[in-house]
N, CA, C and O atoms as CSV, one atom per row, in Angstrom:
chain,resi,resn,atom,element,x,y,z
A,1,MET,N,N,142.226,211.111,24.800
A,1,MET,CA,C,143.444,210.386,24.508
A,1,MET,C,C,143.040,209.079,23.841
A,1,MET,O,O,142.124,208.405,24.311
A,2,THR,N,N,143.701,208.717,22.767
A,2,THR,CA,C,143.377,207.520,22.014
A,2,THR,C,C,144.354,206.413,22.365
A,2,THR,O,O,145.557,206.651,22.471
A,3,ILE,N,N,143.844,205.209,22.544
A,3,ILE,CA,C,144.696,204.054,22.825
A,3,ILE,C,C,144.785,203.232,21.553
A,3,ILE,O,O,143.766,202.870,20.964
A,4,ILE,N,N,146.009,202.940,21.130
A,4,ILE,CA,C,146.226,202.105,19.962
A,4,ILE,C,C,146.595,200.724,20.463
A,4,ILE,O,O,147.588,200.568,21.174
A,5,ARG,N,N,145.819,199.727,20.105
A,5,ARG,CA,C,146.074,198.367,20.564
A,5,ARG,C,C,146.745,197.570,19.447
A,5,ARG,O,O,146.324,197.629,18.292
A,6,PHE,N,N,147.787,196.828,19.802
A,6,PHE,CA,C,148.486,196.021,18.822
A,6,PHE,C,C,148.186,194.537,18.979
A,6,PHE,O,O,148.336,193.779,18.021
A,7,ALA,N,N,147.772,194.111,20.149
A,7,ALA,CA,C,147.494,192.707,20.388
A,7,ALA,C,C,145.993,192.474,20.321
A,7,ALA,O,O,145.228,193.135,21.023
A,8,GLN,N,N,145.578,191.551,19.492
A,8,GLN,CA,C,144.173,191.200,19.394
A,8,GLN,C,C,143.816,190.217,20.493
A,8,GLN,O,O,144.623,189.348,20.821
A,9,PRO,N,N,142.620,190.333,21.074
A,9,PRO,CA,C,142.231,189.349,22.090
A,9,PRO,C,C,142.085,187.970,21.467
A,9,PRO,O,O,141.660,187.831,20.320
A,10,ARG,N,N,142.441,186.964,22.234
A,10,ARG,CA,C,142.366,185.598,21.735
A,10,ARG,C,C,140.936,185.094,21.819
A,10,ARG,O,O,140.219,185.385,22.777
A,11,ARG,N,N,140.529,184.342,20.819
A,11,ARG,CA,C,139.214,183.725,20.837
A,11,ARG,C,C,139.286,182.430,21.622
A,11,ARG,O,O,140.351,181.823,21.734
A,12,LEU,N,N,138.162,182.010,22.162
A,12,LEU,CA,C,138.098,180.779,22.935
A,12,LEU,C,C,138.518,179.585,22.074
A,12,LEU,O,O,139.161,178.660,22.570
A,13,SER,N,N,138.160,179.603,20.797
A,13,SER,CA,C,138.529,178.490,19.918
A,13,SER,C,C,140.051,178.386,19.757
A,13,SER,O,O,140.585,177.287,19.608
A,14,ASP,N,N,140.754,179.538,19.786
A,14,ASP,CA,C,142.220,179.517,19.700
A,14,ASP,C,C,142.824,178.829,20.915
A,14,ASP,O,O,143.806,178.096,20.796
A,15,ILE,N,N,142.244,179.064,22.071
A,15,ILE,CA,C,142.751,178.444,23.301
A,15,ILE,C,C,142.588,176.935,23.228
A,15,ILE,O,O,143.504,176.190,23.576
A,16,PHE,N,N,141.400,176.474,22.768
A,16,PHE,CA,C,141.186,175.033,22.643
A,16,PHE,C,C,142.110,174.427,21.588
A,16,PHE,O,O,142.598,173.310,21.761
A,17,ASP,N,N,142.354,175.160,20.491
A,17,ASP,CA,C,143.298,174.678,19.479
A,17,ASP,C,C,144.680,174.493,20.083
A,17,ASP,O,O,145.359,173.509,19.791
A,18,ASP,N,N,145.103,175.434,20.925
A,18,ASP,CA,C,146.401,175.321,21.581
A,18,ASP,C,C,146.469,174.083,22.460
A,18,ASP,O,O,147.464,173.357,22.454
A,19,ILE,N,N,145.405,173.850,23.214
A,19,ILE,CA,C,145.413,172.727,24.151
A,19,ILE,C,C,145.456,171.389,23.424
A,19,ILE,O,O,146.216,170.498,23.805
A,20,PHE,N,N,144.644,171.243,22.381
A,20,PHE,CA,C,144.501,169.938,21.747
A,20,PHE,C,C,145.460,169.681,20.594
A,20,PHE,O,O,145.646,168.530,20.201
A,21,SER,N,N,146.071,170.718,20.046
A,21,SER,CA,C,146.935,170.485,18.890
A,21,SER,C,C,148.418,170.675,19.169
A,21,SER,O,O,149.250,170.325,18.333
A,22,LYS,N,N,148.764,171.223,20.331
A,22,LYS,CA,C,150.171,171.449,20.639
A,22,LYS,C,C,150.600,170.567,21.801
A,22,LYS,O,O,149.798,170.193,22.657
A,23,SER,N,N,151.871,170.252,21.805
A,23,SER,CA,C,152.403,169.473,22.917
A,23,SER,C,C,152.637,170.405,24.107
A,23,SER,O,O,152.694,171.623,23.942
A,24,MET,N,N,152.769,169.837,25.293
A,24,MET,CA,C,153.029,170.647,26.489
A,24,MET,C,C,154.339,171.413,26.354
A,24,MET,O,O,154.465,172.524,26.869
A,25,GLU,N,N,155.300,170.835,25.673
A,25,GLU,CA,C,156.585,171.504,25.486
A,25,GLU,C,C,156.425,172.775,24.675
A,25,GLU,O,O,157.043,173.793,24.986
A,26,ASP,N,N,155.587,172.724,23.618
A,26,ASP,CA,C,155.339,173.909,22.803
A,26,ASP,C,C,154.621,174.989,23.599
A,26,ASP,O,O,154.930,176.173,23.467
A,27,ILE,N,N,153.663,174.582,24.425
A,27,ILE,CA,C,152.915,175.550,25.223
A,27,ILE,C,C,153.823,176.202,26.252
A,27,ILE,O,O,153.715,177.404,26.493
A,28,ASP,N,N,154.727,175.423,26.870
A,28,ASP,CA,C,155.659,175.977,27.861
A,28,ASP,C,C,156.583,177.009,27.259
A,28,ASP,O,O,156.956,177.966,27.937
A,29,LYS,N,N,156.966,176.843,25.997
A,29,LYS,CA,C,157.915,177.746,25.356
A,29,LYS,C,C,157.263,179.031,24.861
A,29,LYS,O,O,157.958,179.969,24.470
A,30,LYS,N,N,155.945,179.080,24.876
A,30,LYS,CA,C,155.243,180.243,24.375
A,30,LYS,C,C,155.586,181.474,25.209
A,30,LYS,O,O,155.582,181.420,26.438
A,31,SER,N,N,155.879,182.574,24.538
A,31,SER,CA,C,156.192,183.802,25.261
A,31,SER,C,C,154.907,184.571,25.519
A,31,SER,O,O,153.877,184.327,24.892
A,32,CYS,N,N,154.994,185.499,26.450
A,32,CYS,CA,C,153.824,186.294,26.805
A,32,CYS,C,C,153.615,187.366,25.740
A,32,CYS,O,O,154.511,188.163,25.466
A,33,ASP,N,N,152.431,187.378,25.144
A,33,ASP,CA,C,152.115,188.414,24.176
A,33,ASP,C,C,150.976,189.281,24.703
A,33,ASP,O,O,150.113,189.740,23.955
A,34,CYS,N,N,151.007,189.486,26.010
A,34,CYS,CA,C,149.939,190.248,26.645
A,34,CYS,C,C,150.260,191.739,26.632
A,34,CYS,O,O,151.405,192.151,26.445
A,35,VAL,N,N,149.223,192.521,26.835
A,35,VAL,CA,C,149.369,193.966,26.883
A,35,VAL,C,C,149.108,194.406,28.320
A,35,VAL,O,O,148.050,194.096,28.867
A,36,PRO,N,N,150.041,195.118,28.943
A,36,PRO,CA,C,149.837,195.541,30.330
A,36,PRO,C,C,148.606,196.442,30.479
A,36,PRO,O,O,148.291,197.244,29.600
A,37,ALA,N,N,147.931,196.287,31.602
A,37,ALA,CA,C,146.768,197.119,31.899
A,37,ALA,C,C,147.210,198.541,32.204
A,37,ALA,O,O,148.274,198.762,32.781
A,38,ALA,N,N,146.378,199.506,31.808
A,38,ALA,CA,C,146.724,200.911,32.024
A,38,ALA,C,C,145.515,201.693,32.521
A,38,ALA,O,O,144.381,201.427,32.123
A,39,ASN,N,N,145.771,202.651,33.390
A,39,ASN,CA,C,144.778,203.638,33.828
A,39,ASN,C,C,145.218,204.985,33.293
A,39,ASN,O,O,146.411,205.289,33.270
A,40,ILE,N,N,144.260,205.797,32.860
A,40,ILE,CA,C,144.562,207.164,32.435
A,40,ILE,C,C,143.746,208.100,33.318
A,40,ILE,O,O,142.518,208.031,33.355
A,41,ILE,N,N,144.450,208.969,34.023
A,41,ILE,CA,C,143.830,209.884,34.980
A,41,ILE,C,C,144.031,211.308,34.466
A,41,ILE,O,O,145.129,211.675,34.045
A,42,GLU,N,N,142.973,212.101,34.502
A,42,GLU,CA,C,143.085,213.510,34.117
A,42,GLU,C,C,142.740,214.377,35.311
A,42,GLU,O,O,141.745,214.146,35.998
A,43,ASN,N,N,143.573,215.376,35.549
A,43,ASN,CA,C,143.246,216.395,36.534
A,43,ASN,C,C,143.432,217.763,35.882
A,43,ASN,O,O,143.659,217.852,34.675
A,44,GLU,N,N,143.337,218.812,36.668
A,44,GLU,CA,C,143.387,220.175,36.125
A,44,GLU,C,C,144.709,220.478,35.409
A,44,GLU,O,O,144.716,221.201,34.413
A,45,ASN,N,N,145.826,219.935,35.905
A,45,ASN,CA,C,147.143,220.297,35.379
A,45,ASN,C,C,147.783,219.275,34.453
A,45,ASN,O,O,148.714,219.606,33.719
A,46,SER,N,N,147.296,218.032,34.474
A,46,SER,CA,C,147.987,217.000,33.689
A,46,SER,C,C,147.127,215.765,33.480
A,46,SER,O,O,146.048,215.615,34.053
A,47,PHE,N,N,147.654,214.886,32.632
A,47,PHE,CA,C,147.159,213.523,32.496
A,47,PHE,C,C,148.212,212.636,33.151
A,47,PHE,O,O,149.387,213.001,33.209
A,48,GLU,N,N,147.797,211.478,33.643
A,48,GLU,CA,C,148.762,210.516,34.159
A,48,GLU,C,C,148.380,209.137,33.635
A,48,GLU,O,O,147.235,208.701,33.753
A,49,ILE,N,N,149.362,208.468,33.059
A,49,ILE,CA,C,149.173,207.086,32.623
A,49,ILE,C,C,149.833,206.209,33.671
A,49,ILE,O,O,151.024,206.350,33.948
A,50,GLN,N,N,149.061,205.306,34.254
A,50,GLN,CA,C,149.593,204.328,35.198
A,50,GLN,C,C,149.510,202.966,34.518
A,50,GLN,O,O,148.437,202.546,34.084
A,51,MET,N,N,150.648,202.279,34.426
A,51,MET,CA,C,150.681,200.990,33.752
A,51,MET,C,C,151.236,199.932,34.692
A,51,MET,O,O,152.281,200.125,35.314
A,52,ALA,N,N,150.523,198.805,34.789
A,52,ALA,CA,C,150.943,197.699,35.644
A,52,ALA,C,C,151.959,196.847,34.885
A,52,ALA,O,O,151.608,196.141,33.940
A,53,VAL,N,N,153.229,196.922,35.310
A,53,VAL,CA,C,154.293,196.144,34.675
A,53,VAL,C,C,155.182,195.501,35.745
A,53,VAL,O,O,156.378,195.786,35.808
A,54,PRO,N,N,154.608,194.639,36.582
A,54,PRO,CA,C,155.417,193.996,37.630
A,54,PRO,C,C,156.419,193.025,37.030
A,54,PRO,O,O,156.188,192.454,35.964
A,55,GLY,N,N,157.531,192.845,37.725
A,55,GLY,CA,C,158.543,191.893,37.268
A,55,GLY,C,C,159.610,192.499,36.382
A,55,GLY,O,O,160.562,191.814,36.008
A,56,TYR,N,N,159.473,193.756,36.043
A,56,TYR,CA,C,160.457,194.436,35.212
A,56,TYR,C,C,161.244,195.412,36.072
A,56,TYR,O,O,160.786,195.825,37.137
A,57,SER,N,N,162.419,195.773,35.608
A,57,SER,CA,C,163.186,196.819,36.285
A,57,SER,C,C,163.106,198.092,35.434
A,57,SER,O,O,162.654,198.051,34.290
A,58,LYS,N,N,163.542,199.207,35.991
A,58,LYS,CA,C,163.485,200.483,35.285
A,58,LYS,C,C,164.207,200.421,33.940
A,58,LYS,O,O,163.753,200.991,32.947
A,59,LYS,N,N,165.330,199.726,33.928
A,59,LYS,CA,C,166.126,199.691,32.690
A,59,LYS,C,C,165.486,198.844,31.595
A,59,LYS,O,O,165.869,198.952,30.430
A,60,ASP,N,N,164.511,197.999,31.954
A,60,ASP,CA,C,163.822,197.166,30.966
A,60,ASP,C,C,162.760,197.933,30.189
A,60,ASP,O,O,162.403,197.536,29.079
A,61,ILE,N,N,162.249,199.025,30.752
A,61,ILE,CA,C,161.123,199.748,30.168
A,61,ILE,C,C,161.631,200.934,29.366
A,61,ILE,O,O,162.461,201.713,29.834
A,62,GLN,N,N,161.116,201.055,28.146
A,62,GLN,CA,C,161.512,202.155,27.272
A,62,GLN,C,C,160.281,202.978,26.914
A,62,GLN,O,O,159.192,202.439,26.718
A,63,ILE,N,N,160.471,204.294,26.831
A,63,ILE,CA,C,159.387,205.209,26.482
A,63,ILE,C,C,159.875,206.106,25.350
A,63,ILE,O,O,160.950,206.700,25.435
A,64,GLU,N,N,159.074,206.196,24.290
A,64,GLU,CA,C,159.416,207.041,23.143
A,64,GLU,C,C,158.240,207.938,22.801
A,64,GLU,O,O,157.084,207.568,23.004
A,65,LEU,N,N,158.545,209.118,22.282
A,65,LEU,CA,C,157.524,210.030,21.779
A,65,LEU,C,C,157.889,210.363,20.343
A,65,LEU,O,O,158.943,210.939,20.073
A,66,GLU,N,N,157.002,209.994,19.423
A,66,GLU,CA,C,157.266,210.260,18.012
A,66,GLU,C,C,155.951,210.597,17.320
A,66,GLU,O,O,154.981,209.843,17.408
A,67,ASN,N,N,155.926,211.736,16.629
A,67,ASN,CA,C,154.733,212.189,15.911
A,67,ASN,C,C,153.497,212.205,16.809
A,67,ASN,O,O,152.421,211.765,16.402
A,68,ASN,N,N,153.656,212.712,18.025
A,68,ASN,CA,C,152.573,212.854,18.996
A,68,ASN,C,C,151.996,211.519,19.480
A,68,ASN,O,O,150.884,211.473,20.006
A,69,VAL,N,N,152.753,210.443,19.300
A,69,VAL,CA,C,152.359,209.123,19.810
A,69,VAL,C,C,153.379,208.697,20.855
A,69,VAL,O,O,154.569,208.572,20.564
A,70,LEU,N,N,152.899,208.477,22.080
A,70,LEU,CA,C,153.746,208.019,23.177
A,70,LEU,C,C,153.704,206.495,23.187
A,70,LEU,O,O,152.627,205.909,23.299
A,71,SER,N,N,154.858,205.850,23.072
A,71,SER,CA,C,154.942,204.390,23.087
A,71,SER,C,C,155.728,203.947,24.312
A,71,SER,O,O,156.812,204.457,24.595
A,72,ILE,N,N,155.158,202.989,25.029
A,72,ILE,CA,C,155.808,202.389,26.189
A,72,ILE,C,C,156.010,200.928,25.828
A,72,ILE,O,O,155.053,200.227,25.497
A,73,PHE,N,N,157.261,200.464,25.892
A,73,PHE,CA,C,157.519,199.099,25.427
A,73,PHE,C,C,158.679,198.460,26.162
A,73,PHE,O,O,159.410,199.105,26.913
A,74,ASN,N,N,158.817,197.174,25.918
A,74,ASN,CA,C,159.866,196.362,26.512
A,74,ASN,C,C,160.249,195.289,25.511
A,74,ASN,O,O,159.399,194.761,24.794
A,75,GLU,N,N,161.505,194.979,25.469
A,75,GLU,CA,C,161.986,193.919,24.597
A,75,GLU,C,C,162.837,192.939,25.384
A,75,GLU,O,O,163.836,192.425,24.882
A,76,LYS,N,N,162.433,192.685,26.625
A,76,LYS,CA,C,163.177,191.791,27.510
A,76,LYS,C,C,163.027,190.349,27.031
A,76,LYS,O,O,161.913,189.855,26.853
A,77,ALA,N,N,164.132,189.699,26.832
A,77,ALA,CA,C,164.115,188.295,26.416
A,77,ALA,C,C,164.079,187.393,27.641
A,77,ALA,O,O,164.441,187.809,28.742
A,78,GLN,N,N,163.643,186.162,27.442
A,78,GLN,CA,C,163.659,185.186,28.525
A,78,GLN,C,C,165.107,184.926,28.920
A,78,GLN,O,O,166.004,184.966,28.078
A,79,GLU,N,N,165.328,184.663,30.185
A,79,GLU,CA,C,166.677,184.386,30.655
A,79,GLU,C,C,167.169,183.064,30.070
A,79,GLU,O,O,166.487,182.042,30.143
A,80,GLU,N,N,168.349,183.107,29.498
A,80,GLU,CA,C,168.910,181.909,28.900
A,80,GLU,C,C,169.919,181.280,29.845
A,80,GLU,O,O,170.455,181.942,30.733
A,81,GLY,N,N,170.166,180.017,29.647
A,81,GLY,CA,C,171.153,179.315,30.442
A,81,GLY,C,C,170.577,178.617,31.654
A,81,GLY,O,O,171.258,177.805,32.280
A,82,LYS,N,N,169.323,178.919,32.002
A,82,LYS,CA,C,168.707,178.265,33.140
A,82,LYS,C,C,167.840,177.115,32.632
A,82,LYS,O,O,166.883,177.329,31.888
A,83,GLU,N,N,168.174,175.938,33.025
A,83,GLU,CA,C,167.401,174.753,32.641
A,83,GLU,C,C,166.440,174.416,33.768
A,83,GLU,O,O,166.804,173.727,34.721
A,84,ILE,N,N,165.222,174.902,33.656
A,84,ILE,CA,C,164.208,174.675,34.679
A,84,ILE,C,C,163.054,173.936,34.020
A,84,ILE,O,O,162.582,174.329,32.953
A,85,LYS,N,N,162.605,172.870,34.655
A,85,LYS,CA,C,161.461,172.138,34.140
A,85,LYS,C,C,160.226,172.583,34.916
A,85,LYS,O,O,160.099,172.309,36.109
A,86,TYR,N,N,159.322,173.266,34.230
A,86,TYR,CA,C,158.113,173.771,34.848
A,86,TYR,C,C,157.008,172.728,34.764
A,86,TYR,O,O,156.839,172.081,33.730
A,87,THR,N,N,156.263,172.565,35.840
A,87,THR,CA,C,155.045,171.779,35.804
A,87,THR,C,C,153.925,172.632,35.232
A,87,THR,O,O,153.088,172.153,34.468
A,88,ARG,N,N,153.922,173.900,35.612
A,88,ARG,CA,C,152.988,174.881,35.073
A,88,ARG,C,C,153.712,176.211,35.033
A,88,ARG,O,O,154.401,176.573,35.987
A,89,ARG,N,N,153.563,176.943,33.939
A,89,ARG,CA,C,154.253,178.220,33.803
A,89,ARG,C,C,153.250,179.282,33.365
A,89,ARG,O,O,152.683,179.205,32.275
A,90,GLU,N,N,153.040,180.265,34.223
A,90,GLU,CA,C,152.111,181.343,33.911
A,90,GLU,C,C,152.786,182.707,33.860
A,90,GLU,O,O,152.258,183.630,33.240
A,91,PHE,N,N,153.941,182.849,34.501
A,91,PHE,CA,C,154.652,184.120,34.431
A,91,PHE,C,C,155.139,184.307,33.011
A,91,PHE,O,O,155.681,183.381,32.408
A,92,GLY,N,N,154.952,185.478,32.484
A,92,GLY,CA,C,155.452,185.779,31.155
A,92,GLY,C,C,156.103,187.138,31.142
A,92,GLY,O,O,155.446,188.144,31.410
A,93,TYR,N,N,157.362,187.184,30.841
A,93,TYR,CA,C,158.071,188.458,30.793
A,93,TYR,C,C,158.586,188.709,29.391
A,93,TYR,O,O,159.748,189.068,29.200
A,94,GLY,N,N,157.715,188.518,28.412
A,94,GLY,CA,C,158.102,188.743,27.033
A,94,GLY,C,C,157.984,190.209,26.675
A,94,GLY,O,O,157.923,191.072,27.551
A,95,THR,N,N,157.952,190.481,25.404
A,95,THR,CA,C,157.872,191.860,24.938
A,95,THR,C,C,156.439,192.376,25.012
A,95,THR,O,O,155.482,191.606,24.927
A,96,PHE,N,N,156.309,193.670,25.170
A,96,PHE,CA,C,155.007,194.316,25.103
A,96,PHE,C,C,155.191,195.699,24.514
A,96,PHE,O,O,156.297,196.239,24.496
A,97,ARG,N,N,154.094,196.267,24.032
A,97,ARG,CA,C,154.094,197.638,23.520
A,97,ARG,C,C,152.693,198.209,23.676
A,97,ARG,O,O,151.709,197.597,23.261
A,98,ARG,N,N,152.616,199.393,24.282
A,98,ARG,CA,C,151.363,200.154,24.373
A,98,ARG,C,C,151.648,201.526,23.786
A,98,ARG,O,O,152.681,202.129,24.075
A,99,SER,N,N,150.738,202.012,22.970
A,99,SER,CA,C,150.899,203.328,22.353
A,99,SER,C,C,149.677,204.182,22.621
A,99,SER,O,O,148.546,203.697,22.609
A,100,PHE,N,N,149.923,205.477,22.866
A,100,PHE,CA,C,148.862,206.424,23.170
A,100,PHE,C,C,149.051,207.655,22.296
A,100,PHE,O,O,150.139,208.231,22.273
A,101,THR,N,N,148.006,208.071,21.573
A,101,THR,CA,C,148.055,209.309,20.816
A,101,THR,C,C,147.729,210.437,21.779
A,101,THR,O,O,146.663,210.449,22.394
A,102,LEU,N,N,148.645,211.381,21.910
A,102,LEU,CA,C,148.490,212.454,22.892
A,102,LEU,C,C,147.605,213.567,22.353
A,102,LEU,O,O,147.672,213.898,21.169
A,103,PRO,N,N,146.769,214.150,23.223
A,103,PRO,CA,C,145.992,215.313,22.793
A,103,PRO,C,C,146.912,216.520,22.610
A,103,PRO,O,O,148.018,216.556,23.150
A,104,LYS,N,N,146.454,217.487,21.858
A,104,LYS,CA,C,147.274,218.675,21.556
A,104,LYS,C,C,147.560,219.526,22.785
A,104,LYS,O,O,148.448,220.378,22.752
A,105,ILE,N,N,146.830,219.312,23.856
A,105,ILE,CA,C,147.013,220.149,25.050
A,105,ILE,C,C,148.131,219.642,25.968
A,105,ILE,O,O,148.357,220.214,27.034
A,106,VAL,N,N,148.830,218.575,25.567
A,106,VAL,CA,C,149.943,218.048,26.373
A,106,VAL,C,C,151.230,218.771,26.013
A,106,VAL,O,O,151.541,218.950,24.835
A,107,ASP,N,N,151.978,219.187,27.029
A,107,ASP,CA,C,153.286,219.811,26.831
A,107,ASP,C,C,154.331,218.696,26.749
A,107,ASP,O,O,154.798,218.204,27.776
A,108,ALA,N,N,154.690,218.305,25.544
A,108,ALA,CA,C,155.575,217.153,25.302
A,108,ALA,C,C,156.972,217.356,25.876
A,108,ALA,O,O,157.676,216.376,26.119
A,109,THR,N,N,157.391,218.593,26.097
A,109,THR,CA,C,158.741,218.845,26.607
A,109,THR,C,C,158.858,218.586,28.105
A,109,THR,O,O,159.970,218.534,28.631
A,110,LYS,N,N,157.732,218.422,28.804
A,110,LYS,CA,C,157.767,218.257,30.258
A,110,LYS,C,C,157.260,216.893,30.729
A,110,LYS,O,O,156.926,216.736,31.903
A,111,ILE,N,N,157.197,215.928,29.851
A,111,ILE,CA,C,156.729,214.586,30.226
A,111,ILE,C,C,157.761,213.941,31.148
A,111,ILE,O,O,158.963,214.014,30.894
A,112,SER,N,N,157.281,213.308,32.220
A,112,SER,CA,C,158.180,212.619,33.153
A,112,SER,C,C,157.619,211.237,33.471
A,112,SER,O,O,156.428,210.979,33.296
A,113,ALA,N,N,158.502,210.347,33.944
A,113,ALA,CA,C,158.088,208.981,34.265
A,113,ALA,C,C,158.757,208.514,35.541
A,113,ALA,O,O,159.873,208.919,35.865
A,114,ASP,N,N,158.043,207.640,36.267
A,114,ASP,CA,C,158.558,207.064,37.503
A,114,ASP,C,C,158.066,205.624,37.582
A,114,ASP,O,O,156.957,205.314,37.147
A,115,TYR,N,N,158.897,204.751,38.137
A,115,TYR,CA,C,158.540,203.337,38.277
A,115,TYR,C,C,158.733,202.921,39.726
A,115,TYR,O,O,159.837,203.004,40.266
A,116,LYS,N,N,157.637,202.466,40.358
A,116,LYS,CA,C,157.701,202.086,41.766
A,116,LYS,C,C,156.722,200.946,42.022
A,116,LYS,O,O,155.555,201.024,41.638
A,117,ASN,N,N,157.199,199.894,42.669
A,117,ASN,CA,C,156.365,198.762,43.075
A,117,ASN,C,C,155.562,198.152,41.921
A,117,ASN,O,O,154.396,197.796,42.092
A,118,GLY,N,N,156.184,198.035,40.758
A,118,GLY,CA,C,155.530,197.398,39.620
A,118,GLY,C,C,154.581,198.279,38.838
A,118,GLY,O,O,153.942,197.811,37.896
A,119,ILE,N,N,154.473,199.564,39.213
A,119,ILE,CA,C,153.591,200.498,38.516
A,119,ILE,C,C,154.435,201.591,37.866
A,119,ILE,O,O,155.189,202.296,38.536
A,120,LEU,N,N,154.293,201.715,36.553
A,120,LEU,CA,C,154.940,202.794,35.813
A,120,LEU,C,C,153.962,203.961,35.748
A,120,LEU,O,O,152.820,203.783,35.323
A,121,SER,N,N,154.389,205.148,36.162
A,121,SER,CA,C,153.562,206.357,36.106
A,121,SER,C,C,154.215,207.341,35.153
A,121,SER,O,O,155.364,207.736,35.348
A,122,VAL,N,N,153.485,207.735,34.130
A,122,VAL,CA,C,153.961,208.727,33.167
A,122,VAL,C,C,153.061,209.948,33.302
A,122,VAL,O,O,151.854,209.867,33.077
A,123,VAL,N,N,153.661,211.086,33.673
A,123,VAL,CA,C,152.905,212.331,33.863
A,123,VAL,C,C,153.044,213.169,32.599
A,123,VAL,O,O,154.147,213.422,32.116
A,124,LEU,N,N,151.892,213.594,32.075
A,124,LEU,CA,C,151.827,214.382,30.845
A,124,LEU,C,C,151.218,215.747,31.186
A,124,LEU,O,O,149.997,215.901,31.161
A,125,PRO,N,N,152.064,216.739,31.504
A,125,PRO,CA,C,151.539,218.055,31.892
A,125,PRO,C,C,150.800,218.732,30.737
A,125,PRO,O,O,151.145,218.554,29.569
A,126,LYS,N,N,149.790,219.499,31.086
A,126,LYS,CA,C,149.038,220.265,30.092
A,126,LYS,C,C,149.729,221.598,29.857
A,126,LYS,O,O,150.397,222.124,30.747
A,127,ILE,N,N,149.568,222.143,28.655
A,127,ILE,CA,C,150.113,223.470,28.367
A,127,ILE,C,C,149.303,224.507,29.140
A,127,ILE,O,O,148.143,224.267,29.473
A,128,GLU,N,N,149.900,225.641,29.420
A,128,GLU,CA,C,149.266,226.669,30.248
A,128,GLU,C,C,147.946,227.168,29.649
A,128,GLU,O,O,146.992,227.425,30.382
A,129,GLU,N,N,147.890,227.305,28.324
A,129,GLU,CA,C,146.667,227.793,27.688
A,129,GLU,C,C,145.508,226.830,27.918
A,129,GLU,O,O,144.366,227.264,28.074
A,130,ALA,N,N,145.780,225.555,27.941
A,130,ALA,CA,C,144.728,224.558,28.159
A,130,ALA,C,C,144.207,224.618,29.586
A,130,ALA,O,O,143.012,224.440,29.822
A,131,LYS,N,N,145.092,224.867,30.531
A,131,LYS,CA,C,144.667,224.974,31.935
A,131,LYS,C,C,143.711,226.150,32.109
A,131,LYS,O,O,142.714,226.047,32.822
A,132,ALA,N,N,144.019,227.264,31.457
A,132,ALA,CA,C,143.182,228.448,31.574
A,132,ALA,C,C,141.825,228.225,30.902
A,132,ALA,O,O,140.803,228.693,31.405
A,133,ARG,N,N,141.805,227.521,29.780
A,133,ARG,CA,C,140.559,227.271,29.053
A,133,ARG,C,C,139.628,226.360,29.830
A,133,ARG,O,O,138.410,226.522,29.757
A,134,LEU,N,N,140.170,225.407,30.572
A,134,LEU,CA,C,139.347,224.413,31.244
A,134,LEU,C,C,138.609,224.950,32.462
A,134,LEU,O,O,137.561,224.419,32.829
A,135,SER,N,N,139.137,225.994,33.094
A,135,SER,CA,C,138.469,226.513,34.284
A,135,SER,C,C,137.837,227.857,33.965
A,135,SER,O,O,138.525,228.864,33.796
A,136,ARG,N,N,136.523,227.850,33.888
A,136,ARG,CA,C,135.789,229.090,33.639
A,136,ARG,C,C,134.401,228.965,34.249
A,136,ARG,O,O,133.912,227.860,34.481
A,137,GLN,N,N,133.785,230.083,34.502
A,137,GLN,CA,C,132.448,230.130,35.093
A,137,GLN,C,C,131.424,230.248,33.972
A,137,GLN,O,O,131.585,231.057,33.058
A,138,ILE,N,N,130.379,229.443,34.045
A,138,ILE,CA,C,129.304,229.496,33.047
A,138,ILE,C,C,128.023,229.906,33.779
A,138,ILE,O,O,127.626,229.281,34.763
A,139,THR,N,N,127.388,230.963,33.281
A,139,THR,CA,C,126.167,231.432,33.927
A,139,THR,C,C,124.961,230.771,33.268
A,139,THR,O,O,124.953,230.508,32.066
A,140,VAL,N,N,123.966,230.515,34.067
A,140,VAL,CA,C,122.725,229.936,33.576
A,140,VAL,C,C,121.783,231.067,33.226
A,140,VAL,O,O,121.513,231.931,34.061
A,141,GLY,N,N,121.272,231.073,31.985
A,141,GLY,CA,C,120.434,232.180,31.532
A,141,GLY,C,C,118.973,231.921,31.610
A,141,GLY,O,O,118.173,232.786,31.253
């Protein structure tokens, strides 16, 4: 399974540029451009993608499958109307997007998803032919 990354890691020099060239107000207004961490588990019958997305509700998370690419994303905006003065702000509930190119052995019609305790689980069942191919006996000659 291939992972397509859209967010580039920040360089240390970028962080120092932010600290010394921007005001605290600008830094506070910055939205989170992070990519949620993901685990990919394979077993005999399926793949499972587990993604850590705490702070979101089920309705905030969207999943699309297009041209054999599974995209998991969110476009949740910051809550407006609340005037809160932060001394330090580290929570970020901005937009994110993770995309995965699915192998040909995934049955796209049976993909399911569940969200519990901040973990999104997407189950990608394998087609029957792939299950049969993966389990076979090999003799040593």
